[in-house]
Every structure is written in C-alpha cells, then in structure tokens.
Wavefront OBJ file of the C-alpha trace (Angstrom):
o trace
v 71.912 -2.671 -59.088
v 70.562 -3.761 -62.461
v 69.493 -7.290 -63.353
v 72.735 -7.943 -65.229
v 74.826 -6.807 -62.264
v 75.784 -3.388 -63.604
v 75.676 -0.457 -61.222
v 73.044 2.191 -61.824
v 73.204 5.788 -60.699
v 71.609 6.256 -57.307
v 68.189 7.853 -57.279
v 68.233 10.579 -54.631
v 65.345 12.516 -53.135
v 66.734 15.778 -51.773
v 64.842 16.909 -48.665
v 63.825 18.118 -46.337
v 60.616 16.099 -46.012
v 58.295 16.026 -43.014
v 56.939 12.513 -42.477
v 53.774 12.227 -40.369
v 53.537 8.524 -39.482
v 50.212 8.935 -37.674
v 48.367 10.612 -40.533
v 50.363 8.787 -43.229
v 51.496 11.915 -45.030
v 54.698 13.430 -46.416
v 55.286 17.141 -46.958
v 56.199 18.271 -49.531
v 54.819 15.518 -51.757
v 57.852 13.641 -53.171
v 55.839 12.697 -56.270
v 56.821 9.891 -58.618
v 60.208 9.114 -60.108
v 61.185 6.914 -63.053
v 63.285 3.796 -62.503
v 64.723 1.621 -65.254
v 64.052 -2.109 -64.964
v 66.187 -3.069 -61.993
v 66.561 -4.856 -58.698
v 66.701 -2.434 -55.799
v 68.570 -3.911 -52.862
v 69.177 -0.901 -50.649
v 67.174 2.107 -49.484
v 68.681 4.745 -47.208
v 66.792 7.374 -45.228
v 68.641 10.195 -43.464
v 67.030 11.619 -40.328
v 67.945 15.208 -39.413
v 66.351 17.915 -37.328
v 64.124 20.443 -39.062
v 65.662 23.909 -39.238
v 63.795 27.200 -39.029
v 64.733 27.842 -42.663
v 62.847 24.682 -43.673
v 59.347 25.745 -42.522
v 58.224 27.043 -45.921
v 59.329 23.856 -47.669
v 57.737 21.660 -45.011
v 54.533 23.695 -44.937
v 54.547 24.324 -41.181
v 54.601 27.415 -38.944
v 57.776 28.605 -37.231
v 56.357 27.512 -33.867
v 55.550 23.963 -35.033
v 56.972 21.465 -32.477
v 59.054 19.675 -35.129
v 61.148 22.801 -35.786
v 64.516 22.238 -34.125
v 63.743 18.532 -33.727
v 64.167 15.423 -35.850
v 61.546 13.335 -34.016
v 58.484 14.609 -32.189
v 55.872 12.316 -30.636
v 52.925 12.999 -28.342
v 50.892 10.229 -26.781
v 49.975 8.653 -23.466
v 51.219 5.896 -21.205
v 48.804 3.755 -19.204
v 50.605 2.185 -16.245
v 49.334 -0.980 -14.602
v 46.709 -0.071 -11.982
v 47.097 3.605 -12.726
v 45.796 6.531 -14.753
v 47.042 7.502 -18.197
v 49.944 9.945 -18.306
v 50.655 12.258 -21.232
v 53.983 11.544 -22.917
v 56.007 13.927 -25.066
v 59.160 12.902 -26.909
v 61.310 15.503 -28.681
v 64.724 14.534 -30.060
v 67.371 16.312 -32.110
v 69.267 13.181 -33.125
v 70.593 12.464 -36.607
v 70.396 8.881 -37.796
v 70.705 6.883 -40.996
v 68.130 4.170 -41.666
v 69.478 1.674 -44.187
v 67.217 -1.109 -45.446
v 68.599 -4.018 -47.437
v 67.013 -7.004 -49.141
v 68.916 -10.183 -49.997
v 67.073 -10.974 -53.204
v 66.336 -7.377 -54.169
v 63.027 -5.716 -54.986
v 62.143 -5.936 -58.659
v 61.304 -2.589 -60.233
v 59.585 -2.486 -63.621
v 60.070 0.650 -65.655
v 56.659 0.609 -67.324
v 54.376 0.276 -64.274
v 53.804 2.008 -60.935
v 55.737 0.356 -58.106
v 54.847 1.061 -54.475
v 57.526 0.553 -51.833
v 56.429 0.366 -48.194
v 58.896 1.318 -45.457
v 57.735 0.375 -41.950
v 59.100 1.938 -38.762
v 58.839 -0.462 -35.846
v 57.646 1.826 -33.059
v 57.220 -1.128 -30.705
v 60.999 -1.587 -30.835
v 61.627 2.077 -30.053
v 59.748 1.758 -26.767
v 60.837 -1.755 -25.806
v 62.452 -1.742 -22.372
v 63.287 -5.444 -21.945
v 66.225 -5.308 -24.372
v 69.322 -5.844 -22.207
v 71.594 -4.525 -24.962
v 70.042 -1.065 -24.813
v 68.617 -0.991 -21.281
v 71.274 -2.186 -18.851
v 69.591 -0.479 -15.871
v 66.141 -1.826 -16.843
v 64.443 1.558 -16.537
v 60.858 1.970 -17.746
v 58.121 4.563 -18.170
v 56.433 3.205 -15.056
v 59.325 4.521 -12.945
v 58.382 8.161 -13.636
v 56.495 9.474 -10.595
v 55.305 12.763 -12.097
v 51.871 13.188 -13.691
v 53.398 13.528 -17.181
v 56.436 12.134 -18.990
v 58.797 14.324 -21.022
v 61.623 12.764 -22.978
v 63.913 15.541 -24.159
v 67.164 17.289 -23.207
v 65.500 19.119 -20.286
v 63.963 15.990 -18.724
v 64.392 14.734 -15.155
v 67.156 12.241 -14.364
v 64.978 9.136 -14.677
v 63.397 10.525 -17.846
v 66.871 11.134 -19.286
v 67.799 7.509 -18.589
v 64.602 6.356 -20.308
v 65.319 8.738 -23.184
v 68.785 7.231 -23.624
v 67.224 3.771 -23.920
v 64.723 4.970 -26.543
v 67.516 6.603 -28.561
v 69.574 3.397 -28.420
v 66.510 1.439 -29.542
v 65.995 3.832 -32.449
v 69.612 3.452 -33.516
v 69.457 -0.342 -33.212
v 66.199 -0.403 -35.144
v 67.853 1.687 -37.867
v 70.698 -0.823 -38.150
v 68.420 -3.838 -38.502
v 68.418 -4.908 -42.135
v 71.912 -3.534 -42.819
v 74.623 -5.707 -44.382
v 77.434 -4.913 -41.914
v 79.945 -7.461 -43.238
v 79.380 -6.552 -46.896
v 78.730 -10.107 -48.064
v 75.563 -9.074 -49.975
v 73.447 -11.186 -47.620
v 71.683 -10.429 -44.352
v 72.841 -12.756 -41.613
v 70.607 -13.600 -38.646
v 72.268 -10.959 -36.475
v 71.740 -8.337 -39.216
v 68.072 -9.007 -39.860
v 66.782 -10.500 -36.624
v 64.361 -9.563 -33.873
v 65.653 -6.711 -31.747
v 64.256 -8.208 -28.565
v 66.611 -9.602 -25.963
v 65.647 -11.620 -22.918
v 68.877 -10.689 -21.207
v 70.536 -14.090 -21.547
v 72.718 -13.184 -24.529
v 76.238 -11.971 -23.821
l 1 2 3 4 5 6 7 8 9 10 11 12 13 14 15 16 17 18 19 20 21 22 23 24 25 26 27 28 29 30 31 32 33 34 35 36 37 38 39 40 41 42 43 44 45 46 47 48 49 50 51 52 53 54 55 56 57 58 59 60 61 62 63 64 65 66 67 68 69 70 71 72 73 74 75 76 77 78 79 80 81 82 83 84 85 86 87 88 89 90 91 92 93 94 95 96 97 98 99 100 101 102 103 104 105 106 107 108 109 110 111 112 113 114 115 116 117 118 119 120 121 122 123 124 125 126 127 128 129 130 131 132 133 134 135 136 137 138 139 140 141 142 143 144 145 146 147 148 149 150 151 152 153 154 155 156 157 158 159 160 161 162 163 164 165 166 167 168 169 170 171 172 173 174 175 176 177 178 179 180 181 182 183 184 185 186 187 188 189 190 191 192 193 194 195 196 197 198 199
C-alpha cells in the first residue's frame, strides 16, 4: 500500500527457493528488486515440498533430503540426566506464513532496504502449549536411541510430530490480521506460549 493509500501491484518472487536457516542462505539467489516509495504492511511466504523437477533450480542432487519434503531438520535432543539423541524431522506440509505490521515498513525507492524475516524455532518445539499439545507429549517420552519425526515414525513420535506441525501452523498465523481491521490485536500478535489455564 502506498503512502497516499493507493494500492500498488504486488511484488511476487516466483519460486521455488531453498532456504537454509542454519547457514543463512537462499538458493537460487533471489537478487534485488525495485520498490517505489511505499509502506509495506504484509509479506506472505508459501511453504511447499520440493519436487524432483526442482533440483536443478535449487542446486541440489536428486537424493538431497529436502527433495519430496517442505521442511527437513537434523539435530540432537539432550534429555535431563541422559545422553544426546539424534533427531530428524522431515515434513511434507504446505503452509502460508503471513506477516503483517500495523504501521507498515517504509520502503524508499532510491536506497537499499533490508527486510529480516525471523522463524521462531523455539515455538515449533514448544511442548507446554495446551492449545497444540493436549496430551502433553514431549521428546523425552521417546525410548529409542534416536528420534524420527516423519510419516513413518512410531506412535509416540507421530503424536509429537502432530504437536510440532500444529506449532508451525500457529507460528505461521501469528502476525496475521484475522479480523481485517488493519490492526494486529493481542491475540493476533501475541506470545504463542500457553500455561494451560486459558480456555
């Protein structure tokens, strides 16, 4: 939306893009685009699984773990009084991340503007949110030596995976103007944590 309230054409980046949040890289490089002087109040990111036909564009091999997935994470979980367990998360979900700003972000047409989009990983793996984790499952409940969160996981891992997916979806909705009043209310831009007391 421009400063005088007139609508501007949407600026669209056509993917696919592979975003590596650990190494802070994007492939292929989206480059720079020109904006007129404006206030940007909404940014939307569409998450989809990478197809085999996308490997050349993304610059990865056909056997890369992201192929056939939309999210792929490897890491470790250190339980209390225990040894670290390797964790692998591989999802095929599609999701829309929509970020809104009440006042808008001022974009100047004659200078370089850097926009930072932060993904709150802590919220993805938060298990004390009663809205998304009714059974209060956690990574510590997995008895095996490794943890796999995908469609072929064990029953407890599937329950944990469902919580993570719900957290991802809830995280994606945070910052979205659901009632269309051009302002973010507390329940649209608040902390995703829940101590279980809210109904």
